[in-house]
C-alpha positions, 0 to 999 in steps of 0.5 A: 256469709260462711262454711258449713260441712258434715259428715255421716258414716253410713255403716254407723261407724263412730268418730264422724267428729275427727274428719269433721274437724279436719273439713273445718280446717279446710274451710276456715278461710271462709269464716275466721270469726267463730268455729262450732261443731255438733258431734252425734257419733256417726254424724258431725257437723261443722261451721266456720262463721264469717260474721257479716250481718248485724244479727251474726253476734246471736248465731250459735251454729250449729243448731239443735231443735225439735227437742233434739230430732233436728240439727242444722248448718246454714250459710244464710242470709235472709231477706224477708225477716219481718214476714218470716218473723210473722208466719212463725208468731215471733214478735220484733223483740224476739226477732232482733235477737235471733241470727238468720239461721235461727229463723231457719230452724225454727221455720224447719221444726214447723214445716220441714222441707216445705219451708224452704219455699217461705225463705227469700235470700241466699241460702245453702242449708244442711239438716239432719233429722235424727228420727228419720235419720235423714240427712237434706242439703238445699240451696237457694232459687239462683245458687247464691251459696255453694254447696257440695257433696261426695258419697262412698259406700259407707259415708257421705260428706258435704261441704260449702267448697269442694276443698272441704271434701278434698281434706278427706284423705281418700277423696282423690283431686281432679277435674271433671272434664265434662263439666269444663267441656260444658264451661268452655262450650258456654253451655248452662250448667244442668245436673249434679257435675262440679268442676271436680270429678266425683264431686256433686253439686247441689243445684240451685233450687235443688235438694239432695236428700240422704236417706236412712239406707244411704240412698242419695235422691236428688231433686227441685224443690223450686222452679222458675214460674215461667207460666206465671201471668200478672194482670196489672195497669201500667202504674200499678206495674211500674209501682211493683217493679219499682218497689221490688226492686228498692227493697231488693237492694234495701235487703242487701244493705245489712252489714257490719261495714261499709257498703261498696258497689261496681259502678259501670256506665250500664243500666243495671249497676246504675240502678243498683248504685243510685238507689243504694245511695238514696236508701244509704243517704237517708240514714246519714250513711256513705256509698263506695262506688268503684268504676273500671278504667282503662289504662292510661295511653293505652290503645283500646279495642273497641267494637261497633256500637261500644263504648270502651271508658265508662268513667264519663257515664259513672261520673254522671250519676255519681255526681248526683248523690252527694254521699257517693265516694267514686273511685277510679280503677285501672289496675295499673299493677295488674296483669292478666292472669296474674290471679289464677293461682288465687283463684284456684285456691279460693274460688275453685273455679275457672274464670270465664274472663280472664280480662274482667279479672283483673279489675274486679280483683282489684276492686275487692282488694280496695274494698278490703283495704277500706273495711267495705263488707259488702259489694254490690253488683248488678250481675244478673240485670239483663234477666230482670231489670233491663231485659230488652224486650226483643223476644217480644217480636217472635211472641207476637208472630207466633200468636198470630198478632201481626198488626201489633207485631208490624207496628213495634217492628216500624217503631224499631225500624225507626229507631235504626234497627234494619229490617234484615235484623228485625225479621232474623229476631222474629223468624230465626227463633221459630225455625227448626235449627237447620232451616234457620241456618240455611235461610241465615247462610242464604244472607251471606251469614251463619248462625253461631257455632261452638267452635266460633268462641270455644277452642274445644277439639271437635271430636269433643263437640262432636261426641255422643256424650255431648249431644245427649247432654244438649238434648237432655236439657234442651239446649241450642248449640247455636246462641240464636235469638229466643223465641220468648222473653222468659226463655231469655231471662231464664237461660241468663238466670242459669247460665253459670253457677257464681256461688264458687266465686262469691265465696272465694271473694270472701275468703280473699277480701272478706268481701261479700258480694251481693246482687239485688238483681237476682233476688227472688221477688224481683225475678218473679215480679219480671217474669210475670209482667207482660212482655208489652212492658219491656217493648212498647212503641220501639222503646226497648226496656220500657219499665226500666225507663219508667221506673228509674227516670227519677235517678238515672240520668237521660244520658245513661238510659238513652245511650245506645251503645254499650259499654265494653269492659276490659277494653285495655285487654289487647294492650295488656296482652301484648305487653304483658304476654309473657305470663300468659305464654308462660301459663299456657307452656305448662297448662296446655301440656297436662293430659287433661288440656289434651283430652279437652282443647284444640291444643295446637291451634291455641299454640299458633295463636300464642306463637303469632304476635297479638294484632294491632287491631281486631275485627270480631273473628280475631277478637273471639279468637284471642279474648274467647277461645284462648284466655278462656282456654287458658283459664280452664287449662290452668283449673285442669293443671292445678286439679291434677296436680294436688291441694295446694296450700295458698301461694305465698303471694295469696297468703299475704293478701289474706285479711 
């Protein structure tokens, strides 16, 4: 992972290199191991390299190829080097002496834009075509590496992070309230908008092509293959599922330092950690697994069918792998909201969950202290390896397969699901929203509304612009069950663009966060399998159980309750609420927060003492509405102020 930037003067003015150097300095925290620049007069590229892969010792970016026609910078980790090398006619010896960026340049020389579909891994790429006077910006399918750009009448500039663009004196620092509104409404990110005004985002799987005349054309080079279907026997499917997952984990173990993982008591991180430990054990290497545990003696928030302390489950897994060092993380010295300034500086992102930021930041700090360069997660596992398969019910109903539906429904009922819940899962997603809401109300309930979990002003939610955004992208505001398993997976995969948070972790702790469950090959395989592979005879996540029975203990696989991370959040808020209230006192008064948020209701929540115990309504008010709003309001306040240098406590943490 590295920091890239570049600039093109559309009017042909020279000295682009001086502006590029300014951007490089701003991005230096994302790549401190090597700097490089290419000066093409009215075009310039820059890079700051962070050496995280063994092959990064060969990286000499910016690169030039095609007899001087192409110039390239790339923030890249390729996961299909052997296959791509074979396509390019490289010998193993040649490939060993090449950085991942060298592969990308050779692929571009041969196939140009079509090469993107041949790259498997995490990447953000910029290519200048001197012959066509064309600049191409591209990102990987699931947006694991960030890339932004800004255009004026006489110039276009791009950078890995917005601060590279804000380093140019004529680009103002300001929040984009429409993006922040969507963020608070939990609307999946769509379009070019970023969290900063006039800073455009290259979308995951997207392209931004700047033509010779300065025209910017955006498009997508990658679409989720939702219509693809594979016909495999059970044995073939299980083997393909397991092999694809193991390849995804193995490809993320390339590192210049140690390997660590976030290990909860859930299925996704358990499979990742168990598989990584096995693979590392074959090399005689170790894995450090970090598990968040609640503060000692803290009163815990424990919703129904959730368990608040995940240590016992995680320890059960860790005990089966002799090369795992298992570490408790209670983050006792950290407070809710104490990393907001650092997150704004490094990640330029308003955290969704301040309760979890407490222990996530502590794990990253511990990784840095032990020279771990890679932190494995299972963030996208719900969309890939551990899909529960319940959307198979409306698929069967809609397809007229009522006998099969009855068989699965009856099996689920025997597992404890109520008939009312089964009918809700089946029929609610198939009905028009108004009718679905009416039937739900007739049962004394209602579909969720934005106001249940978001403190946006009512007039903001009711605006025509917001309605047009929802209709344009076919977004359902009710968060009702999905009508198909593939739609459910697509929603999770496209919900949030987390690339900036990963880049921020790299800058703050030197740790590269990698998610095997977001591997393109694994995503495409799981989307293409029949839905009956995920729900069978009342067994949700059926294929997970078949594939990982050899590595995930049955106590974890068959646990019906779900882990609840950050369950000590209410105790922290009660005991350490002064920090949250002080931040709110500043941030909720900012013009942007006033324009976006229902600040009177938030102030009433702050004024009232946090309750001793919570029901679902009060939990949503405090953990979702209040804390998420304060996170967004802090971002707005900082973005409406100035592009700050790192705070003293942040600077002290830099590695």
